[in-house]
N, CA, C and O atoms as a DFTB+ gen file, in Angstrom:
460 C
 N C O
     1  1      11.466       3.736     -24.051
     2  2      11.244       3.489     -22.452
     3  2      11.348       2.048     -22.282
     4  3      10.428       1.396     -22.777
     5  1      11.996       1.604     -21.866
     6  2      12.384       0.245     -21.603
     7  2      11.106      -0.320     -20.922
     8  3      10.451       0.591     -20.415
     9  1      10.440      -1.812     -20.724
    10  2       9.790      -1.870     -20.503
    11  2       9.431      -3.414     -20.244
    12  3      10.340      -4.084     -20.734
    13  1       8.402      -4.275     -19.631
    14  2       8.418      -5.560     -19.583
    15  2       6.905      -5.921     -19.452
    16  3       6.127      -5.250     -18.773
    17  1       6.510      -7.168     -20.240
    18  2       5.097      -7.604     -20.131
    19  2       4.877      -8.852     -19.887
    20  3       4.529      -9.655     -20.753
    21  1       5.080      -9.152     -18.570
    22  2       5.035     -10.442     -18.150
    23  2       3.677     -11.372     -18.782
    24  3       2.530     -10.935     -18.882
    25  1       4.145     -12.783     -19.178
    26  2       3.234     -13.432     -19.407
    27  2       2.195     -14.349     -18.599
    28  3       2.655     -14.229     -17.464
    29  1       1.346     -14.989     -18.506
    30  2       0.823     -16.011     -17.402
    31  2      -0.241     -16.963     -18.224
    32  3      -1.014     -16.548     -19.087
    33  1      -0.130     -18.205     -17.815
    34  2      -0.284     -19.196     -18.720
    35  2      -1.622     -19.106     -17.741
    36  3      -1.564     -18.779     -16.555
    37  1      -2.989     -19.498     -18.542
    38  2      -4.085     -19.382     -18.009
    39  2      -4.762     -20.618     -18.746
    40  3      -4.225     -21.247     -19.658
    41  1      -6.301     -20.927     -18.099
    42  2      -6.716     -22.108     -18.464
    43  2      -7.787     -21.369     -19.886
    44  3      -7.706     -21.694     -21.070
    45  1      -8.397     -20.698     -19.496
    46  2      -9.083     -19.800     -20.525
    47  2      -9.033     -18.292     -20.675
    48  3      -8.931     -17.480     -19.756
    49  1      -9.115     -18.058     -21.887
    50  2      -8.653     -16.600     -21.587
    51  2      -9.371     -15.507     -21.526
    52  3      -8.972     -14.406     -21.148
    53  1     -10.676     -15.851     -21.979
    54  2     -11.866     -14.668     -21.664
    55  2     -12.284     -14.842     -20.216
    56  3     -12.673     -13.782     -19.725
    57  1     -12.316     -16.038     -19.271
    58  2     -12.574     -16.246     -18.143
    59  2     -11.324     -15.270     -17.076
    60  3     -11.473     -14.787     -15.954
    61  1     -10.055     -15.271     -18.055
    62  2      -8.762     -14.666     -17.361
    63  2      -8.843     -13.333     -17.236
    64  3      -8.751     -12.609     -16.245
    65  1      -9.017     -13.115     -18.319
    66  2      -9.958     -11.543     -18.677
    67  2     -10.376     -10.793     -17.598
    68  3      -9.941      -9.792     -17.029
    69  1     -11.660     -11.775     -17.405
    70  2     -12.912     -10.906     -16.590
    71  2     -12.656     -11.318     -15.332
    72  3     -13.592     -10.952     -14.622
    73  1     -11.816     -11.921     -14.694
    74  2     -11.564     -11.974     -13.112
    75  2     -10.452     -10.662     -12.892
    76  3     -10.525      -9.974     -11.874
    77  1      -9.380     -10.389     -13.998
    78  2      -8.010      -9.531     -13.768
    79  2      -9.285      -8.082     -13.909
    80  3      -9.302      -7.237     -13.013
    81  1     -10.032      -8.003     -14.829
    82  2     -10.834      -6.864     -14.735
    83  2     -11.770      -6.411     -13.557
    84  3     -11.950      -5.244     -13.206
    85  1     -12.341      -7.547     -13.002
    86  2     -13.131      -7.501     -11.707
    87  2     -12.429      -7.238     -10.520
    88  3     -12.790      -6.361      -9.735
    89  1     -11.122      -8.187     -10.290
    90  2     -10.409      -8.069      -9.310
    91  2      -9.409      -7.236      -8.650
    92  3      -9.209      -6.771      -7.528
    93  1      -8.780      -7.238      -9.976
    94  2      -7.583      -6.426     -10.089
    95  2      -7.703      -5.068     -10.558
    96  3      -6.815      -4.258     -10.293
    97  1      -8.631      -4.771     -11.174
    98  2      -8.997      -3.755     -11.906
    99  2      -8.451      -3.475     -13.582
   100  3      -8.394      -2.324     -14.017
   101  1      -8.168      -4.367     -14.213
   102  2      -7.371      -4.069     -15.481
   103  2      -8.495      -4.267     -16.102
   104  3      -9.589      -4.670     -15.709
   105  1      -7.974      -3.828     -17.457
   106  2      -9.059      -3.083     -18.740
   107  2      -8.488      -4.342     -20.061
   108  3      -7.349      -4.810     -20.061
   109  1      -9.315      -4.618     -20.854
   110  2      -8.688      -5.489     -21.966
   111  2      -8.060      -4.432     -23.003
   112  3      -8.562      -3.382     -23.405
   113  1      -6.988      -4.930     -23.275
   114  2      -6.386      -4.171     -24.587
   115  2      -6.032      -4.758     -25.755
   116  3      -5.535      -4.171     -26.716
   117  1      -6.386      -6.375     -25.648
   118  2      -6.249      -6.520     -26.669
   119  2      -6.853      -8.413     -26.683
   120  3      -6.699      -9.077     -25.658
   121  1      -7.390      -8.937     -27.730
   122  2      -7.798      -9.969     -27.415
   123  2      -7.771     -11.167     -28.955
   124  3      -8.485     -10.740     -29.862
   125  1      -7.400     -11.863     -29.119
   126  2      -7.282     -12.631     -30.448
   127  2      -8.885     -12.880     -30.571
   128  3      -9.563     -13.252     -29.613
   129  1      -9.298     -12.680     -31.606
   130  2     -10.918     -12.900     -32.373
   131  2     -11.168     -14.567     -32.303
   132  3     -10.467     -15.478     -32.743
   133  1     -12.661     -14.605     -31.452
   134  2     -12.691     -15.903     -31.832
   135  2     -13.473     -16.148     -30.473
   136  3     -13.529     -15.420     -29.482
   137  1     -14.108     -17.479     -30.729
   138  2     -15.030     -18.301     -29.413
   139  2     -14.187     -18.673     -28.539
   140  3     -14.745     -18.794     -27.449
   141  1     -12.707     -18.997     -28.495
   142  2     -11.935     -19.661     -27.451
   143  2     -10.902     -18.729     -27.767
   144  3     -10.259     -19.173     -28.718
   145  1     -10.406     -17.473     -27.322
   146  2      -8.976     -16.993     -27.690
   147  2      -7.914     -17.561     -27.116
   148  3      -8.053     -18.190     -26.067
   149  1      -6.847     -17.438     -27.647
   150  2      -5.817     -18.589     -27.302
   151  2      -4.389     -17.102     -26.524
   152  3      -3.281     -17.270     -26.015
   153  1      -5.313     -15.626     -26.854
   154  2      -3.945     -14.864     -26.113
   155  2      -5.165     -13.996     -25.612
   156  3      -6.386     -14.112     -25.717
   157  1      -4.412     -13.178     -25.088
   158  2      -4.831     -11.550     -24.370
   159  2      -4.207     -10.774     -23.650
   160  3      -3.858     -11.318     -22.603
   161  1      -3.765      -9.251     -23.788
   162  2      -3.172      -8.434     -23.342
   163  2      -3.943      -7.605     -22.442
   164  3      -4.588      -6.769     -23.076
   165  1      -4.127      -7.528     -21.033
   166  2      -5.062      -6.639     -20.494
   167  2      -4.021      -5.269     -19.589
   168  3      -2.904      -5.592     -19.187
   169  1      -4.443      -4.067     -19.399
   170  2      -3.421      -3.123     -18.865
   171  2      -4.453      -2.339     -17.711
   172  3      -5.684      -2.312     -17.698
   173  1      -3.402      -1.673     -16.688
   174  2      -3.943      -1.012     -15.635
   175  2      -2.422      -0.351     -15.568
   176  3      -1.272      -0.696     -15.298
   177  1      -3.299       1.043     -16.067
   178  2      -1.811       2.077     -16.099
   179  2      -1.061       2.061     -17.049
   180  3      -1.324       2.208     -18.243
   181  1       0.441       1.779     -16.259
   182  2       1.727       1.705     -17.164
   183  2       1.886      -0.077     -16.869
   184  3       2.928      -0.639     -17.206
   185  1       0.625      -0.936     -16.147
   186  2       1.088      -2.495     -16.257
   187  2       0.575      -3.054     -17.206
   188  3      -0.507      -2.640     -17.622
   189  1       1.220      -4.163     -17.815
   190  2       0.199      -5.003     -18.729
   191  2       1.174      -6.180     -18.633
   192  3       2.402      -6.173     -18.547
   193  1       0.240      -7.262     -18.675
   194  2       0.430      -8.642     -18.622
   195  2      -0.539      -9.436     -19.833
   196  3      -1.761      -9.425     -19.980
   197  1       0.397     -10.029     -20.518
   198  2      -0.367     -10.939     -21.469
   199  2      -0.471     -12.406     -21.062
   200  3       0.514     -13.125     -20.898
   201  1      -1.613     -12.758     -20.926
   202  2      -2.628     -13.623     -20.853
   203  2      -2.211     -14.666     -21.938
   204  3      -1.910     -14.185     -23.031
   205  1      -2.148     -16.036     -21.798
   206  2      -1.808     -17.107     -22.810
   207  2      -2.353     -18.522     -22.532
   208  3      -1.875     -19.205     -21.626
   209  1      -3.613     -19.067     -23.519
   210  2      -4.111     -20.029     -23.063
   211  2      -2.981     -21.511     -22.997
   212  3      -2.290     -21.975     -23.904
   213  1      -3.121     -21.927     -21.715
   214  2      -1.771     -23.161     -21.504
   215  2      -2.808     -23.664     -20.570
   216  3      -2.588     -23.304     -19.413
   217  1      -3.886     -24.399     -20.726
   218  2      -4.544     -25.244     -19.571
   219  2      -3.414     -26.216     -19.023
   220  3      -3.376     -26.370     -17.803
   221  1      -2.455     -26.910     -19.841
   222  2      -1.651     -27.614     -19.045
   223  2      -0.618     -27.256     -18.176
   224  3       0.001     -27.967     -17.385
   225  1      -0.461     -25.536     -18.528
   226  2       1.018     -24.879     -17.487
   227  2       0.165     -23.575     -16.869
   228  3       0.684     -22.486     -16.626
   229  1      -1.215     -23.896     -16.669
   230  2      -2.092     -22.923     -15.894
   231  2      -1.341     -22.801     -14.290
   232  3      -0.548     -23.685     -13.968
   233  1      -1.529     -22.093     -13.691
   234  2      -0.696     -21.983     -12.094
   235  2       0.665     -22.164     -11.787
   236  3       1.196     -22.382     -10.698
   237  1       1.488     -21.954     -13.693
   238  2       2.636     -22.198     -13.097
   239  2       3.291     -20.943     -13.298
   240  3       4.510     -20.819     -13.178
   241  1       2.665     -20.187     -13.541
   242  2       3.821     -18.735     -13.539
   243  2       3.682     -17.576     -12.540
   244  3       2.721     -17.384     -11.795
   245  1       4.721     -16.885     -12.638
   246  2       4.844     -15.667     -11.586
   247  2       5.296     -14.592     -12.092
   248  3       6.284     -14.555     -12.824
   249  1       4.443     -13.353     -11.664
   250  2       4.877     -12.085     -11.812
   251  2       4.851     -11.525     -10.638
   252  3       4.439     -11.996      -9.578
   253  1       5.454     -10.167     -10.931
   254  2       5.732      -8.943      -9.590
   255  2       5.133      -7.593     -10.159
   256  3       5.526      -7.060     -11.197
   257  1       4.477      -7.282      -9.622
   258  2       4.160      -5.896      -9.950
   259  2       4.198      -4.500      -9.163
   260  3       3.426      -4.379      -8.211
   261  1       5.011      -3.486      -9.486
   262  2       5.672      -2.502      -8.881
   263  2       4.510      -1.541      -9.082
   264  3       4.289      -1.047     -10.188
   265  1       3.614      -1.222      -7.790
   266  2       2.442      -0.344      -7.823
   267  2       3.150       0.786      -6.724
   268  3       4.172       0.657      -6.050
   269  1       2.136       2.006      -6.823
   270  2       1.920       2.860      -5.938
   271  2       1.285       2.285      -4.679
   272  3       0.981       1.093      -4.644
   273  1       1.109       2.969      -3.805
   274  2      -0.130       2.224      -2.873
   275  2      -0.151       1.264      -2.662
   276  3      -1.178       0.890      -3.228
   277  1       0.422       0.154      -2.039
   278  2       0.409      -1.329      -2.209
   279  2      -0.604      -1.549      -1.291
   280  3      -1.569      -2.209      -1.676
   281  1      -0.575      -1.004       0.187
   282  2      -1.235      -1.246       0.968
   283  2      -3.000      -0.932       0.710
   284  3      -3.875      -1.605       1.253
   285  1      -3.264       0.227      -0.227
   286  2      -4.468      -0.008      -0.832
   287  2      -4.919      -1.052      -1.692
   288  3      -5.928      -1.749      -1.588
   289  1      -3.862      -1.057      -2.711
   290  2      -3.937      -2.225      -3.266
   291  2      -4.930      -3.711      -2.604
   292  3      -5.903      -4.214      -3.167
   293  1      -4.230      -4.206      -1.109
   294  2      -3.939      -5.020      -0.605
   295  2      -5.203      -5.096      -0.068
   296  3      -5.813      -6.132      -0.330
   297  1      -6.013      -3.904       0.923
   298  2      -7.204      -3.855       1.499
   299  2      -8.324      -3.925       0.180
   300  3      -9.347      -4.575       0.396
   301  1      -8.180      -3.332      -1.063
   302  2      -9.158      -3.685      -1.530
   303  2      -9.405      -5.384      -2.099
   304  3     -10.573      -5.765      -2.175
   305  1      -8.241      -6.389      -2.496
   306  2      -8.523      -7.504      -2.630
   307  2      -8.938      -8.058      -1.365
   308  3      -9.713      -8.992      -1.571
   309  1      -8.715      -7.839      -0.040
   310  2      -9.227      -8.563       0.884
   311  2     -10.698      -8.204       1.004
   312  3     -11.553      -8.892       1.562
   313  1     -10.870      -7.071       0.424
   314  2     -12.579      -6.881       0.377
   315  2     -12.955      -7.558      -0.589
   316  3     -14.092      -8.021      -0.497
   317  1     -12.349      -7.787      -1.540
   318  2     -13.212      -8.848      -2.700
   319  2     -12.997      -9.966      -2.388
   320  3     -13.648     -10.629      -3.195
   321  1     -12.296     -10.890      -1.462
   322  2     -12.241     -12.387      -1.149
   323  2     -10.781     -12.573      -1.612
   324  3     -10.579     -13.758      -1.349
   325  1      -9.688     -12.097      -2.132
   326  2      -8.904     -12.424      -3.120
   327  2      -7.761     -13.463      -2.239
   328  3      -7.385     -13.211      -1.095
   329  1      -7.334     -14.624      -3.021
   330  2      -6.350     -15.856      -2.074
   331  2      -5.313     -15.341      -1.729
   332  3      -5.088     -14.667      -2.734
   333  1      -4.433     -15.128      -1.007
   334  2      -2.855     -14.877      -0.367
   335  2      -2.387     -16.008      -0.176
   336  3      -2.797     -16.953       0.497
   337  1      -1.072     -15.803      -1.109
   338  2      -0.280     -16.784      -0.163
   339  2       0.624     -16.103       1.032
   340  3       1.020     -16.774       1.985
   341  1       0.858     -14.951       0.910
   342  2       1.384     -13.730       2.011
   343  2       0.446     -12.457       2.044
   344  3      -0.010     -11.795       1.112
   345  1       0.302     -12.326       3.404
   346  2       0.048     -10.910       3.259
   347  2       0.715      -9.648       3.446
   348  3       1.942      -9.741       3.477
   349  1       0.287      -8.618       3.564
   350  2       1.508      -7.383       3.004
   351  2       2.264      -7.398       4.266
   352  3       1.851      -7.755       5.370
   353  1       3.219      -7.040       4.003
   354  2       4.451      -6.656       5.091
   355  2       5.432      -6.129       4.863
   356  3       5.681      -6.421       3.693
   357  1       6.521      -5.241       5.403
   358  2       7.036      -4.778       5.193
   359  2       8.726      -5.712       5.034
   360  3       9.184      -6.112       6.105
   361  1       9.575      -6.016       3.721
   362  2      10.436      -6.774       3.633
   363  2      11.890      -6.270       4.077
   364  3      12.232      -5.094       3.958
   365  1      12.629      -7.172       4.546
   366  2      14.111      -7.127       3.880
   367  2      14.987      -6.602       3.240
   368  3      16.130      -6.191       3.439
   369  1      13.671      -6.732       1.717
   370  2      14.692      -6.273       0.543
   371  2      14.308      -4.926       0.125
   372  3      14.778      -4.258      -0.795
   373  1      13.212      -4.585       1.095
   374  2      12.735      -2.930       0.858
   375  2      11.746      -2.658       0.109
   376  3      11.648      -1.704      -0.664
   377  1      10.908      -3.577       0.340
   378  2       9.106      -3.533      -0.423
   379  2       8.586      -3.571       0.747
   380  3       9.003      -4.109       1.773
   381  1       7.213      -2.690       0.455
   382  2       6.047      -3.314       1.210
   383  2       4.916      -4.390      -0.204
   384  3       4.320      -3.986      -1.203
   385  1       5.077      -5.909       0.432
   386  2       4.383      -6.194      -0.274
   387  2       3.598      -7.472      -0.007
   388  3       3.401      -7.990       1.092
   389  1       3.143      -7.932      -1.316
   390  2       2.168      -9.332      -0.617
   391  2       1.913     -10.143      -1.798
   392  3       1.748      -9.549      -2.863
   393  1       1.851     -11.518      -1.763
   394  2       1.738     -12.297      -3.012
   395  2       0.269     -13.172      -2.948
   396  3       0.044     -13.974      -2.042
   397  1      -0.530     -12.938      -3.867
   398  2      -1.465     -13.960      -3.972
   399  2      -1.303     -14.454      -5.049
   400  3      -0.356     -14.250      -5.808
   401  1      -2.596     -15.439      -5.281
   402  2      -3.164     -16.178      -6.568
   403  2      -3.945     -15.550      -7.587
   404  3      -4.498     -14.543      -7.145
   405  1      -4.155     -15.743      -8.612
   406  2      -5.168     -15.782      -9.596
   407  2      -5.893     -16.504      -9.985
   408  3      -5.692     -17.690      -9.723
   409  1      -6.941     -16.166     -10.701
   410  2      -8.230     -17.341     -10.868
   411  2      -7.689     -18.509     -11.413
   412  3      -8.498     -19.437     -11.452
   413  1      -6.104     -18.853     -12.028
   414  2      -5.821     -20.043     -12.648
   415  2      -4.497     -20.555     -11.557
   416  3      -3.731     -21.500     -11.746
   417  1      -4.518     -19.679     -10.480
   418  2      -3.222     -20.429      -9.224
   419  2      -1.955     -19.714     -10.156
   420  3      -0.995     -20.481     -10.237
   421  1      -1.879     -19.212     -10.431
   422  2      -0.567     -18.328     -10.854
   423  2      -0.184     -17.346      -9.438
   424  3      -0.939     -16.972      -8.540
   425  1       1.398     -17.084      -9.648
   426  2       1.167     -16.485      -8.081
   427  2       1.880     -14.793      -9.012
   428  3       2.786     -14.609      -9.825
   429  1       0.820     -13.831      -8.281
   430  2       1.150     -12.575      -8.347
   431  2       1.718     -11.708      -7.510
   432  3       0.837     -11.214      -6.804
   433  1       3.205     -11.120      -7.152
   434  2       3.517     -10.317      -6.708
   435  2       3.008      -8.722      -6.254
   436  3       3.447      -8.032      -7.174
   437  1       2.519      -8.092      -5.588
   438  2       2.665      -6.799      -5.688
   439  2       3.332      -5.900      -4.094
   440  3       3.334      -6.091      -2.878
   441  1       3.816      -4.909      -5.053
   442  2       5.028      -4.234      -3.989
   443  2       5.177      -2.963      -4.521
   444  3       5.201      -2.701      -5.724
   445  1       5.304      -1.976      -3.366
   446  2       5.958      -0.491      -3.637
   447  2       7.204      -0.735      -2.657
   448  3       7.192      -1.559      -1.743
   449  1       8.574       0.328      -3.069
   450  2       9.831       0.508      -2.393
   451  2       9.216       1.061      -1.060
   452  3       8.248       1.820      -1.104
   453  1       9.767       0.688       0.086
   454  2       9.565       1.311       0.961
   455  2      10.244       2.633       1.085
   456  3      10.123       3.199       2.172
   457  1      10.807       3.106       0.326
   458  2      11.444       4.622       0.373
   459  2      11.178       5.231      -0.439
   460  3      11.598       6.386      -0.507
């Protein structure tokens, strides 16, 4: 089955894993052992993200998550005080989606097809 696993540049892998667990409901699948891990993998259902320690490049990454129930994701994130670049809306390209920033400033798009 084809898939993709976007990689995001973060300041601190352990801190980013904790943020993704708390805010977006991901769980840790793998982390490089040690006090200051250089790499980690997180999952939520069929979604997989790779987190790479790159303080010099943190906040420069972007990924788009195609989900079911984008409105529910959005409402949950509002309640958790997430930072949004764009609030949820139905787009001209056939998605109901929004954009948010992670703990390192990376842009995360979240959406579902309108049809």
